[in-house]
N, C-alpha and C positions, 0 to 999 in steps of 0.2 A: 503493500500499499504505500501510498507515495505521501512524503511529509508537506505539512503546510505550516503556514506561520497564524498566529493568533493574530484578530482584527487589532492595528493597534492602537484604533480609537476604545475598542472596549477592554483591552489592556491599560492600558492608561487610564479607566475607571477600576478596575480590580486592582493595581498599585494603591491610587489614592484612597480606597476601601482598607485595605492591608494597612498602611499607613495607620490611619486612623485605628484602626482597631485594637493595632499594638499601642500605640499613644494610649489609648484609653485603658490596655492592658497593663499599662506602667505604675497606673495606679494601686496594681492589687500590693503588692509589697510595702507600701506604705499604709494602708488601711490594717493588715494581718497587724504590722506593728504597733499601730494606732492599739487596735483592739486585744493584744497581749493575753489571748487565752488560746488553748490548745485549736490544732487546726482542723478536728472535728466537729467543732462547735461554730469555728468562725464559716465554714461553708456550709453546716448546717443552716446558719441563722440567716445569711444571702442567699440558701436557695429560698429558706421560709419568704423573705421579702420579695424576691421574683417569682416565684410562681402563680400564684393570682395573678397577677401585673400579665405576664406572658402569658398567661392562658386566657385574659381578656384580649390582649392583643392577635392574638391566633386568631380568636373565634370573630373578632370582629372584620379581620382581613379576609378571613377564609369563610364566613357566614354557613350558609345551609351545606360547600363542599368539604369540614371541617371532618367529619365521621368519612366519606372518600376518598380524600384525601391519607387520612390515616390507614385507612385499608392497602389501597394503590401503591404505596409507600412503608411500608410497614418492615421489611426487613431492614435496609441502609437505614429509617429513621430510630428505629429501635438500637440498631449496634453503631448508629454516629452518635446516638443520645447517650448509651453507656459508656462508649469511647471519652465524651467531652466528658461527660460527670468524674469519673474514674481520674483522668486527666486531671481536672480540675483540682479534687480533692488531694492528690498526689502532690500537686506544685503547692498549695497553704499547708499542709502540713509539711512539706520541705523544706519554705521557709522557714517553719516554728521550730526546726530541729539542728539546723545548720546555718550559718552566713550567707546572708544575702545574694556576696559576692561568688559563693562556691554556687547556687542556684544558677544566678543568671549566666555565670561560663560555663555551665552544662549547657542553659539553654542555648549558647551561641550556638552550639551543634544539630540543632533543629536544622535548618537548612539542607545539609549532608544527609541525614534521616527522611528528611521530604522529598529531596532531589532521588535518593535508592529508590524511597517505596511506590515515586509518581513512575518512574523507570521500569521497576517490576509488574505493576499491577496495569498501569496505563499503558505502558508505553512510551511515556514521555520524554522527550530528552532534553534534559538542559545544557542550555548554549554555552559555549568555551567561555565567552563574558562573564556569565553565570557562576558559573565553578573558579574563576578568577576572582571573581568578588565576596563570594563563600570564602575564600581562602585565606584573602585580608583581611574578612570581614571578624574570622575567628582569632586572627593573629592581634587585632586590635584590643577583642576580648579579653584575652594574655594579657596585652600590657596595662588593663583596667588592673584583674584582680591580683598580677603580680606573683608576690609568694604567697597568698590567702588564702589558697588551696591546700590547708592540712590537713592532716589525715581525721581529725577531728570531725564529728557532723556526718560519720560515714551514711547512715541511714538515710539521711537527707538527699543525700548526694548522690544515691540510687532511686530515690522516689523522686528528685529531679529529672535524673535518667531515662524513668520509667514513663514521666509525663510528657517529656518530650516526643517520646515513641508512639505514646495515643496521640498524639499531636499530629504529629508528622502522618500517621493512620489516614486519620480524623479527614488533613488537606485532599488526601488522595480520594477518597466516598465523596466529599463535596464533590470534585469536580469529576468524579464519573457520573453525580447523579446531580447535575446542576436545574433539575424541574424540582427537586427535594425542596419543599416548604422551610424555608428558614423561621419565619416567626414561630412553625410547629414544632422544627428544631431545638430551636434555645426554650420554650417552653417544656416539653421534655425534656433534656437534657437536666433545669432546675428541678424536676418532680423527680427526677432519679437521684440527685445529688440528696435532695431530701431524702428521701425513702435510705437512701444507702447509709447515712451518717447521722439518721433520727434517734436511735441507741446509743450512740456510743459521745453523742454532745452531749455536753453539760451547757446550757443557755444560762442557767442559774448564776455563772461567772461572770459573765460580762457587769463591765460596770454602763458608765451610760456614754462611754466615749467608745466602747467596742460596740456598742446598739447601733450607736450614730456610722460606725465604721462599718459595719456589715449591711444597714441599712444603704448608704452610698454602694456598696459594693454591689447590693442585690437587686436594686431597683434602677440604677441608672449605667454605672460602668460596664458590669461584667457583662449582662445580657447585649448593651449594645455595644462591647468589642466582640462576640460570640456573633452578634452577626453579620457584623462589616466582614469580618474573619471570613465564614461561611460564603456570603455571597461573593468575597473579593474570588474564590477558583473557580467563578460561573466565568469567569473574563480573561484571566491570568493561569497560570501553571503552578502547581503546588511549589515547587523549585523559585522561582519570584514572589509569590507570596510568602513563604517563610523568610524571604530575607530579610524581612521587614522585624523577625524579633528580636536580633540585635538592640533594636532603635528600642527598647523594652531596657535593656540594662543601662543605658544613659538616661535616660529618661527617670527611672526608679532612683537612680543617682543622686538626682538632679532632686528629685521630692523630699529625699529623704533627708538632703541638704540645706534646702527650706525650712522645713519644719521642724529639725531637729537640730537646726546649727550645725548640721555633721560635714567640716569639709573636706571636702575630695583632695586626694593627694594630688601631685602634680600627674603623676602615669595616668591620672583617672581621664584629665583632660585629654593626655595625650590620646590616650587609647580612645577615646570620644571622639577625636577630629579623626582616627584611621578609621573606626566603625561608619562613621557619617557619609565621607569619603568615599568606602566601598559600598555601601549601598546606594549612592545615588550613581556611582557608575554601574553599577548591575542593573539597576531601571533605566536605566535612559540610554540603553541598548537594544536593538533590534530584540523582538519576541522568541520566545523560545521556540525551538524547532518542536513538532510535534509528531509520534509516529504514527498515532493513532485517535482519532475522534472520539471525546468521553462522552462513552455510551448514557442516554435518557433510558427511563423508564417509561415502559410501557403499558 
């Protein structure tokens, strides 16, 4: 089958959505630190806030088609929602168990996972420009974290690795099924997160700041970010969408600096410049070659 390029106009929209999604996701680490409780509780409370809101939005946008869309898309919908839920719980718990620098450094490897998974499952080949951007991006992240990757917090590091594996797989699912209702996907992801974390969570341990932090995560930032990221794969390849994950590293560092007055070291500024330059280089080139057209549900 001959290769073709993703439409330029649509790709630009996909990259904009990916950038917006990752910018919003970058606030997670800040809210998790503000909440200052275990990951199960944070995930439970944020999903508790978002579940009724997202189901309301899904019902309004789909109307009477809601049951039919659930039945029609049941396999990828359930699979993607479970992966999204597990990835969210793993990430939040990772931040509570190890240094944020460790987590965001591991997240920088997401483009590699996404590119490999997309190649195997979809036959999509990332362009040489994208691979070069991925390599430089990881170099910038390593500059940022420097020697902070200690042997402490091994469980948190492994959870972060597991989270990006789930996220990379989800990118390919979203790409393969562009007709998957995104509002329904976000609503079901929140529901699964709520159910999975209900027993181990301890909401009584949250203070006022914790409640406000999880409220912000659940009602605005996390659902909007998930919607943007899942929609971006309709227009751009998983490898290109995942290129924006290091933006979280740069922005998350900025939020902590502004909120907790933790001035980043010089290496952070240097690494951030490298990351931003690498992302700009990767997304301003031609679209990635595609070996097969993403399949839609019938």
